[in-house]
N, C-alpha and C positions, 0 to 999 in steps of 0.2 A: 359079309366081309366088312371089317371096321374101316371107318373113314380116317384118313391121315390128315394131319394139319401141320404144315411146315411154316413156322412163324418167326424163326430166329436163326442166327448163326449159333450153332451149338458150341463150338470151341470158345467163342468170346461171349456167349450168352447175351448177345445184342439183338433185341427185337427189331424186325424189319420195320414195324410201324414207327419206331423211334428213329431208325436210320434213314428212311425215305425223306422226311422233311429236312434233315441235316444235309443229305446228299443234294437235294434240289436247291436248297439255300446256297450251298457252296458251289454248285454247278459241277459236282464230281462225276467222273466216269467210273467204270468198274475198277480200273487201276488205281484211281484216287481213293475210292472206298477201301480197297485192300491196304493201301499204304497208310492212310490216315486212321483206320480203325482196327486193322488186322483181320477183319472179317473176310473170309474167302481165301485167306493166305496161309492157314494152318493145314487143315485136312482137305479143304477145297470143296467139300460136299455142298456148301451153300452157294458156291460161285454161280451155277446156273440160275438159282433163285434170285440172287442179287442182280444178275444181268436182266432177268425178266422184270424184276421190281423196278429197275431204272427205266426200262422201256415202256412199261404199262402203268406203273403206279400201284400195282397189286402188292399186298404185304402178307396175305394168307394164301397158301397153296395147298390144294387137295390132291395133287398128283405128284408122282416122283419125276423129277427132271434130272437129266444128265447132260454133261458137256457135249 
């Protein structure tokens, strides 16, 4: 079975590894990230990954997450 890697917001093409430092520097919540970057606000598929990224600092995910 192939390994998956979720590393970015697909709709905005914004890599989580670039988004995390920005979010931490600005003290953004998930709502702030969505408002300021549009990530998580179009199709919403990256929203659980954004939430997990903000909570843990992880930027590469090898499992499918859902809300």
